[in-house]
N, C-alpha and C positions, 0 to 999 in steps of 0.2 A: 353235860357239864362235868359229871362224875368221871366220865371217860377221859376228858381233857385233864382234869386234876390228877388222875392216875398217871397219865403220860408225863405230866410235869414232874410229879414227885419221883416217878421211876427214872426220869431223865436226870434229876438232881443226884439220885443215888449212883447211876452209871457215870455221871459227870464227875463225881468224887474220885472214881478210879482214874478217869482221864486226867483229872487235876494232879493226882499223885505222880503219874508218869510224866506229865508236862513239867512239873516241878523238878523232877530228876533230870529231864532234858535241859532245862534252864540252868541248873546248877553246873552241869558239865559245859554248857555253852558259855557261861560267864567265865569259866576257868580257861577254856581252850579256844573259844570262838568257833567251835565246830559242833555239829549235831551228832550225837551218838546214835547211829542207826541200829546198833546192837542192843539198845536199852531193853526192848521188848523180849529179845531172846535170852538176855541175862535174867530177866524177871521170871521167864518160863522155867529156866534151869533151876532157879532158886525155889520155885513152887514145887518142882519135882523132888527136890531135897526135903522140903517140908512133908510131902506125902510119904516119902520113904521113912522118915522118922516116925510119923503117925502110924504107919503100918507095922513098925517095929514095937509099938506099944506105948509110945510117949503120948502124953496129953497134947491136945491141940495147941494150947498156949505155950507149953514148954518147947514144942517143935517150932512154933512161931518165933520164939526168942532165939533159939539156936540157929534157925535159918537166917535171921537178921545178922547175927554175928558172922556166920559163914559168908553171906552175901557181901558184908562190909569188907571182909578180908579179900574176897575175890576182886572187888572193885579196887582195893588198895594195890593188889598185885598187878592188875592190868595197867594201872597208871605207872607203877614203878618199872615194870618190865617192858611194856609196849609203847606207852604214850610218852614217857619221859624222853626216850631217844628221838621221838618225832617232834620235839618242841620247836625246832627251827626248820622243819621240813616244809615243802610246799603244801598248799591246801589239798591238792589232789592226792598227794601221798597219804595224808591223814584220812581223807575220805576212803581211800583204798583199805586202810587198816580197819576202819569202822565196818566196812562191808565184809572184810575178811572175818572180823569178830562175829558178825551176824551169822555168817555161814558156818563158822566153827562151832558156835554155841548150838545152833540148830541141829547140826549133824551129830555132835557129841550127845545132845539130849536124846535124840532118836536112837542112837547106838546104845546108850546106857539104860534108857527107860522104855524103849520101844515106841513105835508110832501109834499104838493103840489108844483110842480115846478112853480116858479114865474119869471116874467121878471123884470130886474133891469134897471132903466134908466141910460143913459150915459149923462154926462154933455157936451160932445163934439158933435157939430152939424154934422149930416151925410152929409150935403151938401158940407162941406168943403173938398176939395181934399187934399190928404196927400201923399207926395213923389211920385207923378205921378201915384197914384192908386195902388202902390205896397202894401200898408198897409191901413187899414181902419182908418177913423178919430179917432175912439176910441182907436185903438191900438197905434197910434202916440201920442195921448193925454195921455194915460196911461203910455207910456214910458217916456214922459216928466215929469209927476208927480212923477214917480218912481225915476228918476234921481235927481229931486229937493229934494226929501226926503232924498236920499242917501247923497247928498251934505250937507244938513242941519245936518244930523246925524254926518257926518265927521267933520264939523265945530264945532258942539257941543262938541264932544269928544276931539277935537284937540285944541280948542282955549278958552274954558270956564273953570272956576275953578271947577264948578260942574261936568262937563264932565271928567276932569282930576281926580277928586276925585273918580268918579265911575270906571274909568279905574284902578286906584290904588287899590280900594277895590276888584276888580275882579282878578287882577294879583297877589296881595300879601296882603291878608286880615290882617295878623299879623302886618306887617310893617305899613299898613294904620291905624290901630288902635293906634299904638304908636305915630303917628303924629296928632292924634285927629280926624280922619275921622270916622264918624258914619257908619260903614260898613253895619250894618243891614238895614239902610234906603237907602244906596246906592244900595244895592241889590234889595230892593223893587222898587226903581225908575227904575232900569234896567228892571224889570218885567213889570212895567207900560209902558215904552217906547216900549218894545217888543210887548206888546198887541196892542198898538196904531199903530205900523208899520204893524202888521198883519192885523189890520182892514183896513188900506189903501189898502193892497194887495187884501183883500176880495172885497172891493168896486170897485176896478179897474178890477178884473177878472169877477165879477158877470154879467155885461152886455154881456160878451162873451160866458160864459158857462151856463147862467141862474142860478137862485138861488134856492137851496134846501138844507136841513140839511147836506147832504153828499157832498156838492159842493167842499170842499177843500181837500177831502181825497187823490185823485190822485195828486193834486197840492203840497200837503205836501211831498209826496214821491219824486217828481221832485226837490223840494226845498232842501230836505235832501241830494239828490244826488249832487246838486250844492254845498251845504255847504261842503260835504266830498271832492268833486273834488277840490275846491279851498283851503280848509283847515278849519276844523271845529273850530279852535281856532284863525282864522284870518278873521276879518270882510271884509277887501278888497278882500281877496281870495274867500270868500263866495259869494260876489257880482259878481265877475268875473265868478265864477263857475255857478251861477244861469243863467247869460246871455249865457254862453257856452252850458249849458244843453238845454236851449230854442232853440238855433240854431240846435244843434245835433238832438233834438227831431223832429223838423220840417223837416229837410233834410232827416233823416233816415226814418221818417214816410212816407214821400212822395215818396222816391225812393228805399227804401230797405225792410222795414218790413210791411208797410201799417198802416193805422190808427188804426186797431184793436189791433195791438201788440205794439203800441207806449209806453204804460206804462211799458212794460218789459224792455225798454231801460234804464229806471231809475234804475231798479234792476241790470242790467248788469253793469252800471256805478258804482253803489255802491259796487258790488262784485269786480269789476276790481280795484277800488281804494283801497279797504281794502286789497286785495292780493298784488298788485304791489307797491303802495305808500300810506300807511295808513295815513300819515300826510297830504296828499293832495299836490297840486301844490305849494302853498305858506305857508303851515302850518309848524310848528316847530316839529321836531322829538324829543320826550322827552325820555331820557334815565335815568332810575332809578336803583339804586343798590338793589338787592334782598337779 
């Protein structure tokens, strides 16, 4: 029983990381109706920036804040320079840009920071007990950080004028323009926020899996599975789906398929959702006249 509880709590902690990345994917999907395949590589690049700042002598949380600002600016620039000209392009053209971004960020990260696996520090002291030893201090701290971020994002979109304007621009750009909302800049801000949220996920997962240019490849797959499971057009659903995938991965990996085949669970979830319920658990089924 204790082993099962450990797997569940550990899965919740890992699922919080998946939930953050899934939320970033949903934010960009709502704005562009495309999945940003480069989200994981962008997060990895941001995590290397944080490690560089820490190695230069900055405190962890100061490096954390600076990395968020830099990541936000990177996301803003990508939308302004690359994605804005692609607004009316065919779907395959946009997919090609996302794949190109993935390869560029992966190559630039390896070129600048090397492909050597590196340890990333945790801000949470190992001496502190967490939930009776069922999860590590970092897992408990990372879950708390993730929940705080999710609550801040919810409050931003629910209670601020800027957040409401961004939601309006994502849901109905034409009507948003008619009431004076600068839709282009709202989409750019959405990209910036998604990049910053992805950076948080990268910095929280790096102490667990160690840091290398391919660190987020598998995590992005789990996050995509969580986003589809909860609903790719529903931020709350994506968050719930991310936590659910974390728990499913841990339990199934421990008792069913083993650690070597855990990644295939994400593929099974993706295929199952697409076949049985394409809109996800909390997503909206869209019906259009052909």
